[in-house]
Structures are given as C-alpha cells and as structure tokens.
C-alpha positions as CSV (number, residue, x, y, z in Angstrom):
1,M,-29.0,-53.2,49.1
2,R,-32.5,-54.4,48.6
3,V,-34.9,-53.7,51.3
4,N,-35.6,-56.8,53.4
5,K,-39.2,-57.0,54.6
6,K,-38.2,-58.9,57.7
7,S,-35.7,-56.2,58.7
8,L,-38.4,-53.5,58.5
9,L,-41.5,-55.1,59.8
10,A,-41.2,-57.4,62.8
11,V,-44.9,-57.3,63.2
12,G,-47.3,-59.8,61.6
13,A,-50.9,-59.3,60.6
14,A,-52.1,-59.7,64.2
15,A,-50.0,-56.9,65.4
16,V,-51.1,-54.7,62.5
17,V,-54.7,-55.4,63.4
18,A,-54.1,-54.5,67.1
19,T,-52.3,-51.3,66.2
20,L,-55.0,-50.2,63.8
21,G,-57.6,-50.8,66.4
22,L,-55.8,-48.6,68.9
23,A,-55.4,-45.9,66.2
24,A,-59.1,-46.0,65.3
25,C,-60.1,-45.7,69.0
26,S,-57.8,-42.7,69.6
27,T,-58.6,-40.8,66.5
28,G,-62.0,-42.0,65.4
29,S,-64.8,-39.4,65.2
30,G,-68.3,-39.7,66.5
31,E,-69.6,-39.3,62.9
32,A,-67.5,-42.3,61.8
33,D,-68.7,-44.4,64.7
34,E,-72.3,-43.4,64.0
35,A,-71.9,-44.3,60.3
36,A,-70.2,-47.6,61.1
37,A,-73.0,-48.5,63.5
38,A,-75.3,-48.6,60.5
39,G,-73.2,-51.4,59.0
40,G,-72.8,-51.7,55.3
41,T,-69.8,-52.3,53.0
42,L,-66.9,-50.3,51.6
43,T,-65.8,-51.4,48.2
44,V,-62.2,-50.5,47.5
45,W,-60.5,-50.8,44.2
46,V,-56.8,-51.6,44.6
47,D,-53.9,-52.3,42.3
48,A,-53.9,-56.1,42.1
49,E,-50.3,-56.2,43.5
50,R,-51.3,-54.4,46.7
51,V,-54.4,-56.3,47.8
52,D,-52.4,-58.4,50.3
53,A,-50.8,-55.3,51.7
54,L,-54.2,-53.9,52.6
55,Q,-55.9,-57.1,53.8
56,A,-55.0,-56.6,57.5
57,A,-56.3,-53.0,57.5
58,A,-59.6,-54.2,55.8
59,D,-60.0,-57.0,58.4
60,A,-59.2,-54.6,61.3
61,Y,-61.8,-52.1,60.1
62,S,-64.5,-54.8,59.7
63,E,-63.8,-56.1,63.1
64,E,-63.6,-52.8,64.9
65,K,-66.4,-50.9,63.1
66,G,-68.7,-53.6,61.8
67,V,-68.3,-52.3,58.2
68,E,-67.2,-54.9,55.7
69,V,-64.3,-53.8,53.5
70,E,-64.2,-55.5,50.2
71,L,-60.9,-55.2,48.4
72,V,-61.2,-55.6,44.6
73,G,-57.9,-56.2,42.7
74,K,-57.8,-54.2,39.5
75,D,-55.3,-53.8,36.6
76,N,-53.7,-50.5,37.3
77,A,-54.0,-49.5,33.7
78,D,-57.8,-49.7,33.9
79,I,-58.6,-48.2,37.3
80,K,-58.9,-44.5,36.3
81,D,-61.0,-44.9,33.2
82,D,-63.3,-47.5,34.9
83,F,-63.7,-45.2,37.9
84,I,-64.6,-42.2,35.8
85,Q,-67.1,-44.2,33.8
86,Q,-68.7,-46.2,36.6
87,V,-69.0,-43.6,39.5
88,P,-71.8,-41.6,37.8
89,T,-73.8,-44.8,37.3
90,G,-73.6,-45.7,40.9
91,K,-71.7,-48.9,40.1
92,G,-68.2,-47.7,41.0
93,P,-66.4,-48.3,44.3
94,D,-66.5,-46.3,47.5
95,I,-62.7,-45.9,47.4
96,T,-60.1,-46.3,44.6
97,M,-56.4,-46.3,44.6
98,G,-54.8,-43.9,42.1
99,A,-52.2,-41.3,41.4
100,H,-52.3,-37.6,42.3
101,D,-52.0,-36.4,38.7
102,W,-55.4,-37.9,38.0
103,L,-56.9,-35.2,40.2
104,G,-57.6,-32.6,37.5
105,E,-59.5,-35.1,35.4
106,L,-61.3,-36.7,38.4
107,S,-62.4,-33.3,39.7
108,T,-63.5,-32.1,36.3
109,N,-65.6,-35.2,35.9
110,G,-67.1,-34.7,39.4
111,V,-66.3,-38.2,40.6
112,V,-64.3,-37.6,43.7
113,A,-65.2,-36.2,47.2
114,P,-63.0,-34.2,49.5
115,I,-61.1,-36.0,52.3
116,E,-60.7,-34.6,55.8
117,L,-57.2,-35.3,57.0
118,G,-57.6,-33.1,60.1
119,D,-54.5,-32.9,62.4
120,S,-53.0,-36.0,60.6
121,A,-52.0,-33.8,57.7
122,A,-48.9,-32.7,59.6
123,D,-47.9,-36.4,59.8
124,Y,-47.2,-36.7,56.1
125,L,-44.4,-35.5,53.9
126,P,-45.2,-31.9,52.8
127,V,-45.0,-32.8,49.1
128,A,-47.5,-35.6,49.6
129,V,-50.1,-33.3,51.1
130,D,-49.5,-30.7,48.4
131,A,-49.9,-33.2,45.7
132,S,-53.1,-34.5,47.3
133,T,-54.7,-31.0,47.3
134,Y,-56.4,-29.6,44.2
135,E,-57.7,-26.0,44.1
136,G,-57.3,-25.7,47.9
137,T,-59.2,-28.9,48.7
138,T,-57.7,-32.3,49.8
139,Y,-59.0,-35.2,47.7
140,M,-56.5,-37.9,48.3
141,L,-55.1,-39.9,51.2
142,P,-51.4,-40.3,50.1
143,Y,-49.4,-43.5,50.7
144,A,-46.3,-43.2,48.5
145,V,-44.0,-40.6,46.9
146,E,-42.0,-41.4,43.8
147,N,-39.3,-39.3,42.1
148,I,-36.2,-39.7,39.9
149,A,-32.6,-39.4,41.2
150,V,-29.1,-40.2,39.9
151,L,-28.0,-43.8,40.1
152,R,-24.2,-43.9,40.4
153,N,-22.0,-46.9,39.8
154,A,-19.9,-46.4,43.0
155,D,-17.2,-48.8,41.8
156,L,-16.5,-46.6,38.7
157,V,-17.0,-43.3,40.4
158,P,-16.7,-43.5,44.2
159,E,-17.8,-39.9,45.0
160,A,-21.1,-38.1,44.2
161,A,-20.9,-35.2,41.7
162,T,-21.2,-31.7,43.1
163,S,-22.6,-30.2,39.9
164,F,-23.7,-31.2,36.4
165,D,-20.3,-30.3,35.0
166,D,-18.6,-32.2,37.8
167,M,-20.7,-35.3,37.0
168,V,-19.7,-35.2,33.3
169,A,-16.0,-34.6,34.3
170,K,-16.1,-37.6,36.6
171,G,-17.6,-39.8,34.0
172,Q,-15.0,-38.7,31.4
173,A,-12.2,-39.2,33.9
174,A,-13.3,-42.8,34.3
175,G,-12.8,-43.3,30.6
176,L,-16.4,-44.2,29.9
177,A,-18.2,-44.0,26.5
178,H,-21.1,-42.2,28.2
179,P,-20.3,-40.0,31.2
180,F,-24.0,-39.7,31.9
181,V,-27.2,-41.2,30.5
182,V,-30.8,-40.2,30.7
183,E,-33.8,-41.5,28.8
184,Q,-34.9,-39.3,25.9
185,G,-36.0,-40.7,22.5
186,A,-37.3,-39.1,19.3
187,E,-40.0,-37.1,21.1
188,G,-37.9,-36.1,24.0
189,N,-38.7,-36.8,27.7
190,P,-39.3,-33.5,29.6
191,Y,-40.2,-35.5,32.8
192,H,-36.6,-36.6,33.1
193,L,-35.2,-33.2,32.1
194,Y,-37.4,-31.1,34.5
195,P,-34.8,-31.0,37.3
196,F,-32.4,-29.2,35.0
197,Q,-35.1,-26.8,33.9
198,T,-36.1,-25.9,37.4
199,A,-32.4,-25.2,38.2
200,F,-32.8,-22.2,35.8
201,G,-35.8,-20.9,37.6
202,A,-38.3,-22.1,35.0
203,P,-41.2,-24.1,36.5
204,V,-44.1,-24.9,34.2
205,F,-46.7,-22.9,36.2
206,G,-46.6,-20.5,39.0
207,T,-48.5,-21.2,42.2
208,N,-51.0,-19.4,44.4
209,D,-52.8,-20.4,47.7
210,E,-54.7,-23.1,45.9
211,G,-51.7,-24.7,44.2
212,Y,-50.6,-24.5,40.6
213,D,-52.2,-21.6,38.7
214,P,-53.1,-22.4,35.1
215,T,-53.2,-18.7,34.3
216,D,-49.6,-18.2,35.2
217,L,-47.5,-20.0,32.6
218,Q,-43.9,-19.8,33.7
219,L,-42.5,-22.0,31.0
220,G,-41.4,-19.2,28.7
221,N,-39.9,-16.9,31.3
222,A,-36.2,-15.7,31.0
223,G,-35.1,-18.8,32.9
224,G,-36.9,-21.1,30.3
225,E,-35.0,-19.5,27.5
226,E,-31.8,-19.8,29.5
227,F,-32.5,-23.5,30.0
228,A,-33.2,-24.0,26.3
229,S,-29.8,-22.4,25.4
230,W,-28.0,-24.6,27.9
231,L,-29.9,-27.7,26.6
232,G,-28.9,-26.9,23.0
233,A,-25.2,-26.5,24.1
234,Q,-25.5,-30.0,25.7
235,G,-27.0,-31.5,22.5
236,K,-26.0,-32.8,19.1
237,N,-24.1,-29.7,18.1
238,G,-22.5,-29.2,21.5
239,T,-21.2,-31.6,24.1
240,G,-23.5,-34.5,23.1
241,N,-24.4,-35.1,26.8
242,F,-28.1,-35.3,25.7
243,N,-29.0,-37.5,22.8
244,T,-32.4,-38.3,21.5
245,D,-31.0,-41.6,20.1
246,I,-30.8,-42.8,23.7
247,D,-34.1,-44.2,24.8
248,G,-34.9,-45.9,28.1
249,D,-33.6,-49.3,27.0
250,I,-30.3,-47.9,25.7
251,A,-29.7,-45.8,28.8
252,K,-30.4,-48.8,31.0
253,Q,-28.1,-51.1,29.1
254,A,-25.3,-48.5,29.2
255,F,-25.5,-48.4,32.9
256,L,-25.7,-52.2,33.3
257,D,-22.7,-52.7,30.9
258,G,-20.6,-50.2,32.9
259,T,-20.2,-47.8,29.9
260,A,-22.0,-45.1,31.9
261,A,-21.4,-44.3,35.6
262,F,-24.4,-42.0,36.1
263,W,-28.0,-42.7,35.2
264,L,-30.9,-40.3,35.8
265,T,-33.9,-42.6,36.4
266,G,-36.5,-43.7,38.9
267,P,-36.7,-46.4,41.6
268,W,-38.3,-48.7,39.2
269,N,-34.9,-49.4,37.6
270,V,-32.9,-49.9,40.8
271,G,-33.7,-53.6,41.0
272,A,-32.3,-54.3,37.6
273,A,-29.1,-52.5,38.4
274,I,-28.6,-54.4,41.6
275,D,-29.4,-57.7,40.0
276,G,-26.8,-56.8,37.4
277,G,-24.2,-56.6,40.1
278,I,-23.8,-52.9,40.1
279,N,-22.7,-51.2,43.4
280,V,-25.5,-48.6,43.3
281,A,-25.4,-45.3,45.1
282,I,-28.3,-42.8,44.9
283,D,-27.4,-39.1,44.5
284,T,-29.3,-35.9,44.2
285,V,-29.6,-34.5,40.7
286,P,-26.5,-32.4,40.1
287,S,-27.5,-28.9,39.1
288,P,-26.1,-27.0,36.1
289,T,-26.6,-23.7,38.1
290,A,-26.2,-22.6,41.7
291,E,-29.9,-23.4,42.4
292,A,-31.3,-26.9,43.3
293,A,-32.4,-29.2,40.5
294,Q,-36.0,-30.2,41.5
295,P,-37.6,-33.2,39.9
296,F,-41.3,-33.9,39.7
297,A,-42.8,-35.9,42.5
298,G,-45.5,-38.4,41.8
299,V,-47.8,-39.3,44.7
300,K,-50.0,-42.3,45.0
301,G,-53.0,-42.5,47.2
302,F,-56.7,-43.2,47.6
303,F,-59.8,-41.3,46.5
304,V,-63.3,-41.4,47.8
305,S,-66.1,-41.6,45.3
306,S,-68.4,-38.6,45.1
307,E,-71.3,-41.1,44.8
308,S,-70.4,-43.2,47.8
309,E,-73.2,-43.7,50.2
310,N,-70.8,-44.1,53.1
311,K,-68.4,-41.2,52.7
312,V,-67.8,-40.8,56.5
313,A,-66.8,-44.4,56.9
314,A,-64.6,-44.2,53.8
315,N,-62.8,-41.2,55.2
316,D,-62.4,-42.9,58.6
317,F,-61.0,-46.0,57.0
318,L,-58.5,-44.1,55.0
319,V,-57.3,-41.6,57.6
320,N,-57.3,-43.9,60.6
321,Y,-56.4,-47.2,59.1
322,I,-54.6,-46.7,55.8
323,G,-52.9,-43.7,57.3
324,T,-51.0,-45.7,59.9
325,E,-47.3,-46.5,59.9
326,D,-47.8,-50.3,59.7
327,V,-50.1,-50.1,56.7
328,Q,-48.0,-47.6,54.9
329,L,-45.0,-49.9,55.4
330,E,-47.0,-52.8,54.1
331,L,-47.8,-50.8,51.0
332,F,-44.1,-49.9,50.8
333,E,-43.1,-53.5,50.9
334,A,-45.5,-54.2,48.0
335,G,-44.0,-51.5,45.8
336,N,-40.7,-50.4,47.2
337,I,-41.7,-46.7,46.9
338,L,-41.1,-44.2,49.7
339,P,-44.1,-44.0,52.1
340,A,-46.0,-40.7,52.3
341,L,-46.4,-40.9,56.0
342,S,-43.3,-39.3,57.6
343,A,-42.8,-42.0,60.3
344,A,-43.1,-44.8,57.7
345,A,-40.7,-42.9,55.4
346,E,-38.2,-42.6,58.2
347,T,-38.4,-46.4,58.9
348,A,-38.1,-47.3,55.2
349,S,-35.1,-45.0,54.9
350,S,-33.0,-47.4,56.9
351,D,-32.3,-48.8,53.5
352,P,-29.7,-46.6,51.8
353,I,-31.4,-46.8,48.4
354,I,-34.7,-45.6,49.8
355,E,-32.8,-43.0,51.9
356,G,-31.2,-41.6,48.7
357,F,-34.5,-41.3,46.9
358,A,-36.0,-39.6,50.0
359,A,-33.2,-37.0,50.1
360,V,-33.9,-36.2,46.4
361,G,-37.6,-36.2,47.1
362,A,-37.2,-33.5,49.7
363,E,-36.4,-31.1,46.9
364,A,-39.1,-32.5,44.6
365,V,-42.2,-30.6,43.5
366,P,-45.6,-32.2,42.8
367,M,-46.3,-32.9,39.1
368,P,-49.1,-30.4,38.2
369,A,-52.4,-32.2,38.2
370,I,-54.3,-29.3,36.6
371,P,-56.0,-30.0,33.2
372,A,-53.9,-27.3,31.6
373,M,-50.9,-29.6,32.1
374,G,-52.2,-31.7,29.2
375,S,-51.5,-28.8,26.8
376,V,-47.9,-28.7,28.1
377,W,-47.2,-32.4,27.5
378,E,-48.5,-32.1,24.0
379,Y,-45.7,-29.8,22.8
380,W,-43.0,-29.9,25.5
381,G,-41.0,-33.1,24.6
382,I,-41.0,-32.3,20.9
383,A,-39.6,-28.9,21.5
384,Q,-36.9,-30.2,23.8
385,A,-36.0,-32.9,21.3
386,G,-35.7,-30.3,18.6
387,V,-33.4,-28.2,20.7
388,I,-31.2,-31.2,21.5
389,N,-31.0,-31.9,17.8
390,G,-29.8,-28.5,16.8
391,A,-32.9,-26.3,16.4
392,D,-32.6,-22.7,17.5
393,P,-33.1,-22.9,21.3
394,V,-34.7,-19.5,22.0
395,A,-36.9,-19.5,18.9
396,T,-38.0,-23.1,19.6
397,W,-38.7,-22.3,23.3
398,Q,-40.7,-19.2,22.3
399,K,-42.8,-21.2,19.9
400,L,-43.3,-23.9,22.6
401,T,-44.6,-21.3,25.0
402,S,-46.9,-19.8,22.3
403,D,-48.3,-23.2,21.4
404,V,-49.0,-24.1,25.0
405,Q,-50.6,-20.8,25.8
406,A,-52.9,-21.0,22.8
407,A,-53.9,-24.6,23.7
408,I,-54.7,-23.6,27.3
409,S,-56.7,-20.6,26.1
410,K,-59.0,-22.6,23.8
C-alpha cells in the first residue's frame, strides 16, 4: 500500500521545469517580473530531506526570472529558532519552510511578511488556507496537511467502526487484549484525544472573522465538562479504554503484535505497520456522540521574511512555482504527507492510505497558532491524565479552565 513515486509522477525534472515555466507565464505579475529583472538571489531554508524535491522549482525560477534561488538544507529542529534570531539581524533567509503553528510566535516577533495568494487561494484545501491565515492575514504558502486517523488491522476487523462504542465492541469481539490503543503517557496527550473532545462540542477556542479568538475560551463550556465525564468513565475506574501507562511505543507495539486492532495515530506510523505485515486500513475517528470527531490539522508551508529585500520575487516564487501540482507532489513524495493543493491532493489520494487520511482531514480543524494556545498546552494534558486516573472529572476540568484563563490573562 505504499505510494509508489513512479505511479504518481510520470514526469521528470525537465517536465517539471517546463510546467513551472508555463505557470509563471500565465500567472506572473508585472511587479514580480520587474523585481526579477533586477536580478538578485532568493535564499530558501528547507528541511534537509526536501531539498531535492524543490531543486527543479528553484532551477526553473532561476532560468525563467533570472533570480538565483539558493536552497539551504537545515535541521528541522533548528529552523524556527534560527529564523527568529537571524531575521532581525538581516542574516536570515528570504524564505523559510515551517509549520503553521509557528505563526503566532513568528508574528509576535515580527519576522514574517504577508503573502498574496490571490485567486490561487481557491485551489488549496480550505483547512490549509485557514491554517495559513493569522489574524485575518495570510502569511504562509501551504504545501502539506497532516492529521491523525484510526489505523485498523483489516485482517482482525474487516469493517470500519461506526462509533466509538462500536470500535470497542469490534475489538472485544476479536478477542484482543486491547480493543483500541492511543498514545497517552503520564502527562496525557490532548492532541490525540482532541477528536473526542470536539465530538462533545468543546473546542479550545471560539472563532471570529480573523480565526481563533483568544478571548473566547471554549474549553470549559458544558460540552467540555461532558467530555471530561465521558473520559473519566473510559479511564482507570471505568472501562479502561484510556490508560496513561500506554505511551507511544507501547501503543505501536500492541498494534504491530496484533493485540490491538485499532490504533489512533498519524501517517508517521503507517510505514512501520505496513513493514510489520499489517493489512492496514485508514478509518475516520469514530465518535462517542452523534457529532463528528474532528482532529487537529497541522499544515506545513513556507514563510517570507519581513526583512527580505526581495519580497515580491519571494511571493512570486512561492505562489507560482511552489504552488504548482508537480512541485507539491514532489514534496509529497519526500514526506508522504497529503499535499495542500487540491489537485495534488486528489492525485496523491490514488493511494488508499493517503485517501483515508484525506477523508479524515476533511473534518479536521487547524491547530490554533495563537500565542494563547501555549497556556492551554501547559495544563491540558495533566488534567486529562488526572481524569483518566480517577480524579473528579468536572472539578478537574473546571480547574483546568481556570488555570488556562488565568495564564492567558497575565
């Protein structure tokens, strides 16, 4: 079930260059051409594993516009901090690759410039555009969307579950030690439990026309307390379906060993399951209520430096070269994450694994990038772990809400 690059991309680098050239001619702006005429260089920081995927686009832009594009491979763990530190000094890149949930920090530090997607905004998955927008302004050219889903061992359980209770029942009927596994750990893991929380109508924040509203904390609404009560009933003193003793490694091993038929996790674990000989199917997250269970979506993309001396060319390169189907598929091949461009996502979804994650992603919501989210993470997992381990659900959830609100208000 692994995606085969040859099956998706019959074009080589030469075809990519030709396609990019046509795209640039058809959508390039006079401003971009004028900026390019002045020559110069665009320095682009890229995750070291994706340099090759962008080389054809860089070469095409240099050939078509006369602007050299220098790709600099960076350790992904260092990109954000290096960018924040170097941009104010004038030593940073013109463009950097990154994740949408950096936006609050990047914006607060004044190191990113807005991007003009123009009409091309309609060509992207809606969640990708939403995630790339902060306080009503678009700052990122998206290239990939990532979310969790349920991996099912189709040999043990042939049919997808219709609800959370049905999932547990199917796992029990198969005689398994663990009907269902999800990564938790001593400090909890609210990222993985968020789909269930949303099913109770309890998002973290409300939204307005500019995106997530930090003044509208929804965590502690009636739905949040309902979710907490349900979580407690599924914990140590209840069904035991959630267990803080099960961390990522234990959950993974249970699925690989065939002692669990359902595993709530991300695309980063699919390879190990397939390599382990599991007949993997990808299912939507089964809801404990009548409402959809909506996971977080993480979106990856490219930012333009606020200190770049060639912002117009940088915008042109991103929108008209990186924002093409061929390049987005090349990036997909390098990371096996659903492309953000709708046409590329449709092509990539010819693989059933990618198609499954895309179906779940259609229900996903962007992870909040607002600075206030840091105050949520500080307390959220600990509270959930406490509830799972027997703490009073409503009192614990009320304290969580109070602690988060106090932290945000500081």
